[in-house]
Gaussian input, Z-matrix of N, CA and C with variables (Angstrom, degrees):
# hf/3-21g

backbone

0 1
 N
 C     1     B1
 C     2     B2     1     A1
 N     3     B3     2     A2     1     D1
 C     4     B4     3     A3     2     D2
 C     5     B5     4     A4     3     D3
 N     6     B6     5     A5     4     D4
 C     7     B7     6     A6     5     D5
 C     8     B8     7     A7     6     D6
 N     9     B9     8     A8     7     D7
 C    10    B10     9     A9     8     D8
 C    11    B11    10    A10     9     D9
 N    12    B12    11    A11    10    D10
 C    13    B13    12    A12    11    D11
 C    14    B14    13    A13    12    D12
 N    15    B15    14    A14    13    D13
 C    16    B16    15    A15    14    D14
 C    17    B17    16    A16    15    D15
 N    18    B18    17    A17    16    D16
 C    19    B19    18    A18    17    D17
 C    20    B20    19    A19    18    D18
 N    21    B21    20    A20    19    D19
 C    22    B22    21    A21    20    D20
 C    23    B23    22    A22    21    D21
 N    24    B24    23    A23    22    D22
 C    25    B25    24    A24    23    D23
 C    26    B26    25    A25    24    D24
 N    27    B27    26    A26    25    D25
 C    28    B28    27    A27    26    D26
 C    29    B29    28    A28    27    D27
 N    30    B30    29    A29    28    D28
 C    31    B31    30    A30    29    D29
 C    32    B32    31    A31    30    D30
 N    33    B33    32    A32    31    D31
 C    34    B34    33    A33    32    D32
 C    35    B35    34    A34    33    D33
 N    36    B36    35    A35    34    D34
 C    37    B37    36    A36    35    D35
 C    38    B38    37    A37    36    D36
 N    39    B39    38    A38    37    D37
 C    40    B40    39    A39    38    D38
 C    41    B41    40    A40    39    D39
 N    42    B42    41    A41    40    D40
 C    43    B43    42    A42    41    D41
 C    44    B44    43    A43    42    D42
 N    45    B45    44    A44    43    D43
 C    46    B46    45    A45    44    D44
 C    47    B47    46    A46    45    D45
 N    48    B48    47    A47    46    D46
 C    49    B49    48    A48    47    D47
 C    50    B50    49    A49    48    D48
 N    51    B51    50    A50    49    D49
 C    52    B52    51    A51    50    D50
 C    53    B53    52    A52    51    D51
 N    54    B54    53    A53    52    D52
 C    55    B55    54    A54    53    D53
 C    56    B56    55    A55    54    D54
 N    57    B57    56    A56    55    D55
 C    58    B58    57    A57    56    D56
 C    59    B59    58    A58    57    D57
 N    60    B60    59    A59    58    D58
 C    61    B61    60    A60    59    D59
 C    62    B62    61    A61    60    D60
 N    63    B63    62    A62    61    D61
 C    64    B64    63    A63    62    D62
 C    65    B65    64    A64    63    D63
 N    66    B66    65    A65    64    D64
 C    67    B67    66    A66    65    D65
 C    68    B68    67    A67    66    D66
 N    69    B69    68    A68    67    D67
 C    70    B70    69    A69    68    D68
 C    71    B71    70    A70    69    D69
 N    72    B72    71    A71    70    D70
 C    73    B73    72    A72    71    D71
 C    74    B74    73    A73    72    D72
 N    75    B75    74    A74    73    D73
 C    76    B76    75    A75    74    D74
 C    77    B77    76    A76    75    D75
 N    78    B78    77    A77    76    D76
 C    79    B79    78    A78    77    D77
 C    80    B80    79    A79    78    D78
 N    81    B81    80    A80    79    D79
 C    82    B82    81    A81    80    D80
 C    83    B83    82    A82    81    D81
 N    84    B84    83    A83    82    D82
 C    85    B85    84    A84    83    D83
 C    86    B86    85    A85    84    D84
 N    87    B87    86    A86    85    D85
 C    88    B88    87    A87    86    D86
 C    89    B89    88    A88    87    D87
 N    90    B90    89    A89    88    D88
 C    91    B91    90    A90    89    D89
 C    92    B92    91    A91    90    D90
 N    93    B93    92    A92    91    D91
 C    94    B94    93    A93    92    D92
 C    95    B95    94    A94    93    D93
 N    96    B96    95    A95    94    D94
 C    97    B97    96    A96    95    D95
 C    98    B98    97    A97    96    D96
 N    99    B99    98    A98    97    D97
 C   100   B100    99    A99    98    D98
 C   101   B101   100   A100    99    D99
 N   102   B102   101   A101   100   D100
 C   103   B103   102   A102   101   D101
 C   104   B104   103   A103   102   D102
 N   105   B105   104   A104   103   D103
 C   106   B106   105   A105   104   D104
 C   107   B107   106   A106   105   D105
 N   108   B108   107   A107   106   D106
 C   109   B109   108   A108   107   D107
 C   110   B110   109   A109   108   D108
 N   111   B111   110   A110   109   D109
 C   112   B112   111   A111   110   D110
 C   113   B113   112   A112   111   D111
 N   114   B114   113   A113   112   D112
 C   115   B115   114   A114   113   D113
 C   116   B116   115   A115   114   D114
 N   117   B117   116   A116   115   D115
 C   118   B118   117   A117   116   D116
 C   119   B119   118   A118   117   D117
 N   120   B120   119   A119   118   D118
 C   121   B121   120   A120   119   D119
 C   122   B122   121   A121   120   D120
 N   123   B123   122   A122   121   D121
 C   124   B124   123   A123   122   D122
 C   125   B125   124   A124   123   D123
 N   126   B126   125   A125   124   D124
 C   127   B127   126   A126   125   D125
 C   128   B128   127   A127   126   D126
 N   129   B129   128   A128   127   D127
 C   130   B130   129   A129   128   D128
 C   131   B131   130   A130   129   D129
 N   132   B132   131   A131   130   D130
 C   133   B133   132   A132   131   D131
 C   134   B134   133   A133   132   D132
 N   135   B135   134   A134   133   D133
 C   136   B136   135   A135   134   D134
 C   137   B137   136   A136   135   D135
 N   138   B138   137   A137   136   D136
 C   139   B139   138   A138   137   D137
 C   140   B140   139   A139   138   D138
 N   141   B141   140   A140   139   D139
 C   142   B142   141   A141   140   D140
 C   143   B143   142   A142   141   D141
 N   144   B144   143   A143   142   D142
 C   145   B145   144   A144   143   D143
 C   146   B146   145   A145   144   D144
 N   147   B147   146   A146   145   D145
 C   148   B148   147   A147   146   D146
 C   149   B149   148   A148   147   D147
 N   150   B150   149   A149   148   D148
 C   151   B151   150   A150   149   D149
 C   152   B152   151   A151   150   D150
 N   153   B153   152   A152   151   D151
 C   154   B154   153   A153   152   D152
 C   155   B155   154   A154   153   D153
 N   156   B156   155   A155   154   D154
 C   157   B157   156   A156   155   D155
 C   158   B158   157   A157   156   D156
 N   159   B159   158   A158   157   D157
 C   160   B160   159   A159   158   D158
 C   161   B161   160   A160   159   D159
 N   162   B162   161   A161   160   D160
 C   163   B163   162   A162   161   D161
 C   164   B164   163   A163   162   D162
 N   165   B165   164   A164   163   D163
 C   166   B166   165   A165   164   D164
 C   167   B167   166   A166   165   D165
 N   168   B168   167   A167   166   D166
 C   169   B169   168   A168   167   D167
 C   170   B170   169   A169   168   D168
 N   171   B171   170   A170   169   D169
 C   172   B172   171   A171   170   D170
 C   173   B173   172   A172   171   D171
 N   174   B174   173   A173   172   D172
 C   175   B175   174   A174   173   D173
 C   176   B176   175   A175   174   D174
 N   177   B177   176   A176   175   D175
 C   178   B178   177   A177   176   D176
 C   179   B179   178   A178   177   D177
 N   180   B180   179   A179   178   D178
 C   181   B181   180   A180   179   D179
 C   182   B182   181   A181   180   D180
 N   183   B183   182   A182   181   D181
 C   184   B184   183   A183   182   D182
 C   185   B185   184   A184   183   D183
 N   186   B186   185   A185   184   D184
 C   187   B187   186   A186   185   D185
 C   188   B188   187   A187   186   D186
 N   189   B189   188   A188   187   D187
 C   190   B190   189   A189   188   D188
 C   191   B191   190   A190   189   D189
 N   192   B192   191   A191   190   D190
 C   193   B193   192   A192   191   D191
 C   194   B194   193   A193   192   D192
 N   195   B195   194   A194   193   D193
 C   196   B196   195   A195   194   D194
 C   197   B197   196   A196   195   D195
 N   198   B198   197   A197   196   D196
 C   199   B199   198   A198   197   D197
 C   200   B200   199   A199   198   D198
 N   201   B201   200   A200   199   D199
 C   202   B202   201   A201   200   D200
 C   203   B203   202   A202   201   D201
 N   204   B204   203   A203   202   D202
 C   205   B205   204   A204   203   D203
 C   206   B206   205   A205   204   D204
 N   207   B207   206   A206   205   D205
 C   208   B208   207   A207   206   D206
 C   209   B209   208   A208   207   D207
 N   210   B210   209   A209   208   D208
 C   211   B211   210   A210   209   D209
 C   212   B212   211   A211   210   D210
 N   213   B213   212   A212   211   D211
 C   214   B214   213   A213   212   D212
 C   215   B215   214   A214   213   D213
 N   216   B216   215   A215   214   D214
 C   217   B217   216   A216   215   D215
 C   218   B218   217   A217   216   D216
 N   219   B219   218   A218   217   D217
 C   220   B220   219   A219   218   D218
 C   221   B221   220   A220   219   D219
 N   222   B222   221   A221   220   D220
 C   223   B223   222   A222   221   D221
 C   224   B224   223   A223   222   D222
 N   225   B225   224   A224   223   D223
 C   226   B226   225   A225   224   D224
 C   227   B227   226   A226   225   D225
 N   228   B228   227   A227   226   D226
 C   229   B229   228   A228   227   D227
 C   230   B230   229   A229   228   D228
 N   231   B231   230   A230   229   D229
 C   232   B232   231   A231   230   D230
 C   233   B233   232   A232   231   D231
 N   234   B234   233   A233   232   D232
 C   235   B235   234   A234   233   D233
 C   236   B236   235   A235   234   D234
 N   237   B237   236   A236   235   D235
 C   238   B238   237   A237   236   D236
 C   239   B239   238   A238   237   D237
 N   240   B240   239   A239   238   D238
 C   241   B241   240   A240   239   D239
 C   242   B242   241   A241   240   D240
 N   243   B243   242   A242   241   D241
 C   244   B244   243   A243   242   D242
 C   245   B245   244   A244   243   D243
 N   246   B246   245   A245   244   D244
 C   247   B247   246   A246   245   D245
 C   248   B248   247   A247   246   D246
 N   249   B249   248   A248   247   D247
 C   250   B250   249   A249   248   D248
 C   251   B251   250   A250   249   D249
 N   252   B252   251   A251   250   D250
 C   253   B253   252   A252   251   D251
 C   254   B254   253   A253   252   D252
 N   255   B255   254   A254   253   D253
 C   256   B256   255   A255   254   D254
 C   257   B257   256   A256   255   D255
 N   258   B258   257   A257   256   D256
 C   259   B259   258   A258   257   D257
 C   260   B260   259   A259   258   D258
 N   261   B261   260   A260   259   D259
 C   262   B262   261   A261   260   D260
 C   263   B263   262   A262   261   D261
 N   264   B264   263   A263   262   D262
 C   265   B265   264   A264   263   D263
 C   266   B266   265   A265   264   D264
 N   267   B267   266   A266   265   D265
 C   268   B268   267   A267   266   D266
 C   269   B269   268   A268   267   D267
 N   270   B270   269   A269   268   D268
 C   271   B271   270   A270   269   D269
 C   272   B272   271   A271   270   D270
 N   273   B273   272   A272   271   D271
 C   274   B274   273   A273   272   D272
 C   275   B275   274   A274   273   D273
 N   276   B276   275   A275   274   D274
 C   277   B277   276   A276   275   D275
 C   278   B278   277   A277   276   D276
 N   279   B279   278   A278   277   D277
 C   280   B280   279   A279   278   D278
 C   281   B281   280   A280   279   D279
 N   282   B282   281   A281   280   D280
 C   283   B283   282   A282   281   D281
 C   284   B284   283   A283   282   D282
 N   285   B285   284   A284   283   D283
 C   286   B286   285   A285   284   D284
 C   287   B287   286   A286   285   D285
 N   288   B288   287   A287   286   D286
 C   289   B289   288   A288   287   D287
 C   290   B290   289   A289   288   D288
 N   291   B291   290   A290   289   D289
 C   292   B292   291   A291   290   D290
 C   293   B293   292   A292   291   D291
 N   294   B294   293   A293   292   D292
 C   295   B295   294   A294   293   D293
 C   296   B296   295   A295   294   D294
 N   297   B297   296   A296   295   D295
 C   298   B298   297   A297   296   D296
 C   299   B299   298   A298   297   D297
 N   300   B300   299   A299   298   D298
 C   301   B301   300   A300   299   D299
 C   302   B302   301   A301   300   D300
 N   303   B303   302   A302   301   D301
 C   304   B304   303   A303   302   D302
 C   305   B305   304   A304   303   D303
 N   306   B306   305   A305   304   D304
 C   307   B307   306   A306   305   D305
 C   308   B308   307   A307   306   D306
 N   309   B309   308   A308   307   D307
 C   310   B310   309   A309   308   D308
 C   311   B311   310   A310   309   D309
 N   312   B312   311   A311   310   D310
 C   313   B313   312   A312   311   D311
 C   314   B314   313   A313   312   D312
 N   315   B315   314   A314   313   D313
 C   316   B316   315   A315   314   D314
 C   317   B317   316   A316   315   D315
 N   318   B318   317   A317   316   D316
 C   319   B319   318   A318   317   D317
 C   320   B320   319   A319   318   D318
 N   321   B321   320   A320   319   D319
 C   322   B322   321   A321   320   D320
 C   323   B323   322   A322   321   D321
 N   324   B324   323   A323   322   D322
 C   325   B325   324   A324   323   D323
 C   326   B326   325   A325   324   D324
 N   327   B327   326   A326   325   D325
 C   328   B328   327   A327   326   D326
 C   329   B329   328   A328   327   D327
 N   330   B330   329   A329   328   D328
 C   331   B331   330   A330   329   D329
 C   332   B332   331   A331   330   D330
 N   333   B333   332   A332   331   D331
 C   334   B334   333   A333   332   D332
 C   335   B335   334   A334   333   D333
 N   336   B336   335   A335   334   D334
 C   337   B337   336   A336   335   D335
 C   338   B338   337   A337   336   D336

   B1=1.4093
   B2=1.5165
   B3=1.2612
   B4=1.4221
   B5=1.5274
   B6=1.3223
   B7=1.4861
   B8=1.5146
   B9=1.3133
   B10=1.4864
   B11=1.5259
   B12=1.3038
   B13=1.5135
   B14=1.5287
   B15=1.3269
   B16=1.4378
   B17=1.5026
   B18=1.3257
   B19=1.4822
   B20=1.5079
   B21=1.2894
   B22=1.4587
   B23=1.5160
   B24=1.3227
   B25=1.4686
   B26=1.5125
   B27=1.3483
   B28=1.4449
   B29=1.5405
   B30=1.3439
   B31=1.4418
   B32=1.5147
   B33=1.3257
   B34=1.4735
   B35=1.4923
   B36=1.3444
   B37=1.4796
   B38=1.5106
   B39=1.3572
   B40=1.4558
   B41=1.5311
   B42=1.3119
   B43=1.4300
   B44=1.5407
   B45=1.3224
   B46=1.4428
   B47=1.5083
   B48=1.2867
   B49=1.4965
   B50=1.5214
   B51=1.3064
   B52=1.4544
   B53=1.5284
   B54=1.3122
   B55=1.4468
   B56=1.5481
   B57=1.3502
   B58=1.4220
   B59=1.5473
   B60=1.3055
   B61=1.4531
   B62=1.5137
   B63=1.3364
   B64=1.4670
   B65=1.5483
   B66=1.2939
   B67=1.4889
   B68=1.5346
   B69=1.3043
   B70=1.4552
   B71=1.5157
   B72=1.3185
   B73=1.4559
   B74=1.5087
   B75=1.3112
   B76=1.4857
   B77=1.5283
   B78=1.3141
   B79=1.4791
   B80=1.4920
   B81=1.3439
   B82=1.4857
   B83=1.4856
   B84=1.3421
   B85=1.4703
   B86=1.4913
   B87=1.2930
   B88=1.4652
   B89=1.4915
   B90=1.3385
   B91=1.4416
   B92=1.5101
   B93=1.3532
   B94=1.4781
   B95=1.5044
   B96=1.2609
   B97=1.4857
   B98=1.5302
   B99=1.3105
   B100=1.4702
   B101=1.5287
   B102=1.3190
   B103=1.4544
   B104=1.5174
   B105=1.3354
   B106=1.4783
   B107=1.5310
   B108=1.3171
   B109=1.4579
   B110=1.5584
   B111=1.2985
   B112=1.4745
   B113=1.5022
   B114=1.2903
   B115=1.4823
   B116=1.5261
   B117=1.2985
   B118=1.4744
   B119=1.5560
   B120=1.3208
   B121=1.4576
   B122=1.5415
   B123=1.3056
   B124=1.4795
   B125=1.5017
   B126=1.3244
   B127=1.4494
   B128=1.4960
   B129=1.3344
   B130=1.4430
   B131=1.5081
   B132=1.3083
   B133=1.4330
   B134=1.5248
   B135=1.3298
   B136=1.4530
   B137=1.5383
   B138=1.3211
   B139=1.4519
   B140=1.5415
   B141=1.3415
   B142=1.4600
   B143=1.5243
   B144=1.3418
   B145=1.4282
   B146=1.5025
   B147=1.3590
   B148=1.4298
   B149=1.5295
   B150=1.3153
   B151=1.4471
   B152=1.5292
   B153=1.3226
   B154=1.4605
   B155=1.4948
   B156=1.3071
   B157=1.4423
   B158=1.5382
   B159=1.3332
   B160=1.4827
   B161=1.5275
   B162=1.3204
   B163=1.4601
   B164=1.5564
   B165=1.3281
   B166=1.4998
   B167=1.5123
   B168=1.3172
   B169=1.4869
   B170=1.5006
   B171=1.3169
   B172=1.4757
   B173=1.5515
   B174=1.2852
   B175=1.4846
   B176=1.5557
   B177=1.3089
   B178=1.4418
   B179=1.5588
   B180=1.3336
   B181=1.4549
   B182=1.5243
   B183=1.3199
   B184=1.5063
   B185=1.5181
   B186=1.3523
   B187=1.4487
   B188=1.4875
   B189=1.3362
   B190=1.4443
   B191=1.5087
   B192=1.3477
   B193=1.4969
   B194=1.5320
   B195=1.3183
   B196=1.4746
   B197=1.5692
   B198=1.2798
   B199=1.4698
   B200=1.5080
   B201=1.3283
   B202=1.4736
   B203=1.5532
   B204=1.2718
   B205=1.4673
   B206=1.4710
   B207=1.3317
   B208=1.4927
   B209=1.4963
   B210=1.3017
   B211=1.4617
   B212=1.5150
   B213=1.3029
   B214=1.4706
   B215=1.5044
   B216=1.3151
   B217=1.4842
   B218=1.5288
   B219=1.3093
   B220=1.4765
   B221=1.5183
   B222=1.3734
   B223=1.4418
   B224=1.4729
   B225=1.3208
   B226=1.4688
   B227=1.5088
   B228=1.3213
   B229=1.4711
   B230=1.5198
   B231=1.3318
   B232=1.4808
   B233=1.5471
   B234=1.2803
   B235=1.4572
   B236=1.5411
   B237=1.3122
   B238=1.5046
   B239=1.5400
   B240=1.2907
   B241=1.4488
   B242=1.4917
   B243=1.3497
   B244=1.4532
   B245=1.5084
   B246=1.3255
   B247=1.5000
   B248=1.5320
   B249=1.3054
   B250=1.4414
   B251=1.5186
   B252=1.3508
   B253=1.4899
   B254=1.5391
   B255=1.3377
   B256=1.4562
   B257=1.5218
   B258=1.3100
   B259=1.4867
   B260=1.5172
   B261=1.3811
   B262=1.4826
   B263=1.5107
   B264=1.3025
   B265=1.4387
   B266=1.5358
   B267=1.3253
   B268=1.4861
   B269=1.5191
   B270=1.3024
   B271=1.4686
   B272=1.5036
   B273=1.3651
   B274=1.4527
   B275=1.5390
   B276=1.3159
   B277=1.4517
   B278=1.5144
   B279=1.3017
   B280=1.4603
   B281=1.4972
   B282=1.3357
   B283=1.4812
   B284=1.5650
   B285=1.3152
   B286=1.4550
   B287=1.5370
   B288=1.3165
   B289=1.4694
   B290=1.5228
   B291=1.3563
   B292=1.4672
   B293=1.5344
   B294=1.3245
   B295=1.4555
   B296=1.5114
   B297=1.2847
   B298=1.4687
   B299=1.5274
   B300=1.3183
   B301=1.4368
   B302=1.5422
   B303=1.3034
   B304=1.4657
   B305=1.5512
   B306=1.3295
   B307=1.4804
   B308=1.5192
   B309=1.3452
   B310=1.4453
   B311=1.4956
   B312=1.3555
   B313=1.4189
   B314=1.5313
   B315=1.3237
   B316=1.4440
   B317=1.5472
   B318=1.3153
   B319=1.4655
   B320=1.5245
   B321=1.3615
   B322=1.4376
   B323=1.5053
   B324=1.3192
   B325=1.4851
   B326=1.4776
   B327=1.3028
   B328=1.4750
   B329=1.5139
   B330=1.3131
   B331=1.4537
   B332=1.5540
   B333=1.3257
   B334=1.4883
   B335=1.5225
   B336=1.3215
   B337=1.4738
   B338=1.4978
   A1=109.18
   A2=114.46
   A3=122.43
   A4=111.23
   A5=118.41
   A6=123.14
   A7=107.93
   A8=115.74
   A9=121.19
   A10=109.21
   A11=113.29
   A12=118.79
   A13=109.59
   A14=113.74
   A15=121.26
   A16=109.24
   A17=118.00
   A18=121.00
   A19=109.29
   A20=117.74
   A21=124.39
   A22=109.13
   A23=116.56
   A24=118.84
   A25=109.09
   A26=116.36
   A27=120.55
   A28=112.84
   A29=115.21
   A30=121.02
   A31=108.15
   A32=119.05
   A33=120.75
   A34=109.29
   A35=112.21
   A36=119.40
   A37=106.24
   A38=114.41
   A39=122.27
   A40=107.39
   A41=117.31
   A42=124.11
   A43=108.41
   A44=117.26
   A45=121.89
   A46=111.09
   A47=117.36
   A48=122.30
   A49=108.66
   A50=113.46
   A51=120.20
   A52=111.76
   A53=114.77
   A54=122.29
   A55=109.86
   A56=117.63
   A57=119.78
   A58=107.67
   A59=112.46
   A60=122.00
   A61=106.06
   A62=121.05
   A63=122.34
   A64=109.15
   A65=116.87
   A66=118.97
   A67=111.29
   A68=117.86
   A69=120.28
   A70=113.08
   A71=116.55
   A72=120.22
   A73=111.16
   A74=115.79
   A75=118.43
   A76=110.56
   A77=117.09
   A78=120.95
   A79=110.51
   A80=118.87
   A81=120.48
   A82=112.83
   A83=117.44
   A84=121.42
   A85=113.86
   A86=118.38
   A87=121.54
   A88=112.95
   A89=115.44
   A90=120.26
   A91=113.11
   A92=115.14
   A93=119.43
   A94=110.25
   A95=118.39
   A96=121.61
   A97=110.89
   A98=115.61
   A99=120.26
   A100=111.85
   A101=115.42
   A102=121.50
   A103=114.27
   A104=113.23
   A105=120.21
   A106=112.99
   A107=117.91
   A108=118.39
   A109=109.77
   A110=117.13
   A111=118.01
   A112=114.41
   A113=118.27
   A114=122.12
   A115=113.21
   A116=115.65
   A117=120.33
   A118=107.89
   A119=114.28
   A120=117.71
   A121=110.04
   A122=112.41
   A123=120.93
   A124=107.16
   A125=116.75
   A126=123.95
   A127=113.12
   A128=113.91
   A129=120.83
   A130=107.04
   A131=117.53
   A132=123.25
   A133=110.00
   A134=116.76
   A135=122.84
   A136=107.43
   A137=117.01
   A138=122.75
   A139=113.29
   A140=117.15
   A141=120.17
   A142=113.15
   A143=118.02
   A144=121.99
   A145=115.05
   A146=117.00
   A147=121.03
   A148=108.30
   A149=117.12
   A150=123.18
   A151=113.12
   A152=117.69
   A153=122.63
   A154=108.95
   A155=117.34
   A156=124.10
   A157=108.68
   A158=114.59
   A159=120.56
   A160=109.57
   A161=115.75
   A162=120.10
   A163=111.08
   A164=116.56
   A165=118.40
   A166=110.42
   A167=117.52
   A168=122.03
   A169=110.62
   A170=117.46
   A171=120.19
   A172=108.13
   A173=116.49
   A174=120.16
   A175=111.34
   A176=116.44
   A177=119.76
   A178=111.47
   A179=116.54
   A180=119.96
   A181=109.47
   A182=118.54
   A183=122.04
   A184=108.53
   A185=118.15
   A186=120.89
   A187=112.82
   A188=117.82
   A189=122.46
   A190=111.08
   A191=116.37
   A192=120.60
   A193=109.47
   A194=118.95
   A195=121.25
   A196=110.58
   A197=116.31
   A198=119.12
   A199=111.05
   A200=115.98
   A201=119.97
   A202=110.35
   A203=117.54
   A204=121.06
   A205=111.34
   A206=117.53
   A207=123.27
   A208=111.67
   A209=118.92
   A210=123.23
   A211=112.24
   A212=117.87
   A213=121.18
   A214=113.69
   A215=116.40
   A216=121.25
   A217=110.25
   A218=115.88
   A219=120.79
   A220=108.71
   A221=112.88
   A222=121.27
   A223=108.66
   A224=116.79
   A225=122.39
   A226=109.01
   A227=116.17
   A228=123.10
   A229=108.18
   A230=114.01
   A231=116.15
   A232=111.70
   A233=115.64
   A234=126.50
   A235=116.13
   A236=119.95
   A237=118.64
   A238=108.81
   A239=116.54
   A240=122.61
   A241=109.03
   A242=120.49
   A243=121.04
   A244=117.26
   A245=120.88
   A246=118.72
   A247=110.70
   A248=117.31
   A249=120.40
   A250=111.07
   A251=115.49
   A252=118.76
   A253=111.18
   A254=114.88
   A255=118.27
   A256=111.72
   A257=117.30
   A258=123.16
   A259=111.55
   A260=114.97
   A261=120.22
   A262=109.20
   A263=119.24
   A264=124.36
   A265=112.16
   A266=115.96
   A267=122.52
   A268=108.96
   A269=117.22
   A270=121.74
   A271=112.40
   A272=117.13
   A273=119.90
   A274=114.55
   A275=116.13
   A276=121.53
   A277=113.36
   A278=117.02
   A279=121.10
   A280=111.28
   A281=119.36
   A282=122.45
   A283=108.46
   A284=118.52
   A285=121.12
   A286=111.16
   A287=115.98
   A288=120.22
   A289=107.62
   A290=116.25
   A291=117.52
   A292=111.36
   A293=115.97
   A294=123.90
   A295=110.48
   A296=118.29
   A297=124.49
   A298=111.12
   A299=116.53
   A300=120.56
   A301=112.51
   A302=117.76
   A303=121.14
   A304=112.04
   A305=114.50
   A306=120.64
   A307=110.21
   A308=117.42
   A309=119.67
   A310=114.45
   A311=117.23
   A312=120.42
   A313=111.38
   A314=115.75
   A315=120.56
   A316=108.40
   A317=119.34
   A318=123.45
   A319=110.67
   A320=114.68
   A321=119.52
   A322=113.36
   A323=115.86
   A324=119.33
   A325=114.30
   A326=117.59
   A327=121.66
   A328=109.54
   A329=117.39
   A330=121.26
   A331=110.83
   A332=115.50
   A333=119.04
   A334=112.17
   A335=116.57
   A336=120.25
   A337=113.17
   D1=126.75
   D2=179.53
   D3=-103.40
   D4=134.00
   D5=178.94
   D6=-125.04
   D7=116.81
   D8=175.60
   D9=-111.20
   D10=152.04
   D11=179.09
   D12=-119.41
   D13=133.33
   D14=175.16
   D15=-127.77
   D16=129.86
   D17=178.43
   D18=-87.12
   D19=124.40
   D20=176.63
   D21=-120.33
   D22=77.86
   D23=-175.60
   D24=68.13
   D25=-123.94
   D26=-179.40
   D27=-91.68
   D28=16.23
   D29=-176.33
   D30=-119.52
   D31=135.45
   D32=170.00
   D33=-102.38
   D34=124.52
   D35=178.10
   D36=-95.44
   D37=118.53
   D38=177.77
   D39=-100.56
   D40=111.85
   D41=-173.92
   D42=-100.06
   D43=113.20
   D44=179.04
   D45=-97.79
   D46=140.62
   D47=179.30
   D48=-140.21
   D49=122.88
   D50=178.67
   D51=129.68
   D52=-148.20
   D53=-174.80
   D54=-113.18
   D55=126.87
   D56=173.62
   D57=-96.38
   D58=65.26
   D59=172.35
   D60=-104.36
   D61=-162.24
   D62=-174.83
   D63=-59.85
   D64=-50.63
   D65=-176.49
   D66=-69.29
   D67=-43.56
   D68=-179.93
   D69=-65.95
   D70=-37.82
   D71=177.99
   D72=-64.53
   D73=-43.91
   D74=177.83
   D75=-59.66
   D76=-41.25
   D77=179.67
   D78=-66.89
   D79=-36.14
   D80=-176.45
   D81=-85.58
   D82=-22.34
   D83=-174.30
   D84=-54.84
   D85=-54.80
   D86=-177.92
   D87=-62.44
   D88=-41.93
   D89=-179.56
   D90=-64.81
   D91=-46.23
   D92=-179.42
   D93=-67.57
   D94=-40.24
   D95=-178.79
   D96=-68.22
   D97=-36.74
   D98=176.07
   D99=-66.43
   D100=-39.32
   D101=-178.66
   D102=-77.76
   D103=-58.88
   D104=-167.66
   D105=-96.64
   D106=-38.34
   D107=-174.00
   D108=-84.05
   D109=-17.20
   D110=-177.61
   D111=-88.19
   D112=-20.13
   D113=-176.78
   D114=-132.51
   D115=141.10
   D116=176.99
   D117=-72.10
   D118=136.43
   D119=178.35
   D120=175.97
   D121=-172.98
   D122=177.48
   D123=-107.09
   D124=116.93
   D125=-178.22
   D126=-117.82
   D127=131.60
   D128=176.57
   D129=-112.41
   D130=113.55
   D131=-178.33
   D132=-92.98
   D133=104.10
   D134=-176.27
   D135=-89.51
   D136=112.67
   D137=-178.90
   D138=-100.40
   D139=14.62
   D140=-176.34
   D141=-58.52
   D142=-26.03
   D143=-178.75
   D144=-98.02
   D145=4.33
   D146=-179.53
   D147=-89.39
   D148=125.21
   D149=-176.19
   D150=-97.39
   D151=-29.54
   D152=-179.63
   D153=-137.27
   D154=135.35
   D155=178.32
   D156=-126.79
   D157=108.86
   D158=177.93
   D159=-94.97
   D160=171.22
   D161=-176.79
   D162=-60.75
   D163=-33.14
   D164=179.11
   D165=-67.82
   D166=-31.08
   D167=174.53
   D168=-69.09
   D169=-40.38
   D170=178.61
   D171=-63.84
   D172=-40.83
   D173=177.63
   D174=-58.70
   D175=-41.99
   D176=178.57
   D177=-62.55
   D178=-43.20
   D179=-179.85
   D180=-62.85
   D181=-41.59
   D182=179.81
   D183=-63.88
   D184=-43.30
   D185=-178.56
   D186=-62.99
   D187=-43.10
   D188=179.50
   D189=-66.48
   D190=-42.72
   D191=-179.92
   D192=-65.08
   D193=-41.95
   D194=178.91
   D195=-64.54
   D196=-39.80
   D197=178.78
   D198=-62.46
   D199=-41.11
   D200=179.10
   D201=-67.46
   D202=-43.76
   D203=177.96
   D204=-60.43
   D205=-40.97
   D206=177.99
   D207=-62.45
   D208=-28.38
   D209=179.65
   D210=-90.30
   D211=-6.68
   D212=-176.70
   D213=90.37
   D214=10.51
   D215=176.94
   D216=-97.36
   D217=-166.90
   D218=-177.57
   D219=-147.23
   D220=149.23
   D221=174.86
   D222=-137.09
   D223=130.81
   D224=173.77
   D225=-124.21
   D226=159.71
   D227=177.78
   D228=-112.54
   D229=142.94
   D230=176.82
   D231=-143.47
   D232=161.26
   D233=170.56
   D234=57.31
   D235=38.39
   D236=178.44
   D237=-71.23
   D238=144.15
   D239=171.60
   D240=-66.28
   D241=157.24
   D242=-176.24
   D243=-50.59
   D244=-44.07
   D245=179.84
   D246=-67.71
   D247=-35.64
   D248=178.77
   D249=-69.76
   D250=-41.32
   D251=176.54
   D252=-60.71
   D253=-41.19
   D254=178.50
   D255=-60.95
   D256=-41.75
   D257=178.13
   D258=-62.24
   D259=-43.51
   D260=179.85
   D261=-64.53
   D262=-46.73
   D263=-178.43
   D264=-65.16
   D265=-40.16
   D266=178.55
   D267=-62.17
   D268=-37.29
   D269=-178.50
   D270=-83.47
   D271=-7.45
   D272=179.80
   D273=74.86
   D274=21.12
   D275=177.94
   D276=-59.64
   D277=-33.26
   D278=-179.88
   D279=-61.93
   D280=-18.90
   D281=178.48
   D282=-82.78
   D283=-16.67
   D284=-177.75
   D285=-109.52
   D286=-37.56
   D287=-177.05
   D288=-128.13
   D289=126.96
   D290=179.04
   D291=-58.05
   D292=137.98
   D293=-177.67
   D294=-122.69
   D295=126.27
   D296=-176.10
   D297=-124.73
   D298=151.38
   D299=-178.39
   D300=-76.90
   D301=-30.24
   D302=-176.10
   D303=-131.86
   D304=163.31
   D305=174.38
   D306=-62.25
   D307=-42.47
   D308=-179.61
   D309=-61.56
   D310=-40.89
   D311=177.12
   D312=-64.35
   D313=-40.29
   D314=-178.52
   D315=-67.33
   D316=-42.62
   D317=177.35
   D318=-57.87
   D319=-46.52
   D320=-179.80
   D321=-60.08
   D322=-32.03
   D323=178.75
   D324=-61.34
   D325=-28.39
   D326=177.67
   D327=-72.85
   D328=-39.71
   D329=179.11
   D330=-66.61
   D331=-31.97
   D332=-178.21
   D333=-77.89
   D334=-20.97
   D335=-176.91
   D336=-77.67

């Protein structure tokens, strides 16, 4: 699992690439927690490069989002591929973490908040 960071003004875009299965989640866990769970901020989690999302990956997303909310920050998800979107919706993640189709929509959500 590859995690890249792009600064978009006051928003950090975290770009994930690979599989959020057991191995991929373990690889992403430390990086995401160091970036997003450790500091208050606005984080945009770009899942356009994620090909598989297992339940352990969903748990990681929830953990990072809750950590941000607890610090007064925010985390949104954008650009999931169709199978990943289906897994997110089936798990009800959109009820806990805002989910957007594009990076631009996700960025605009921070301005609206």
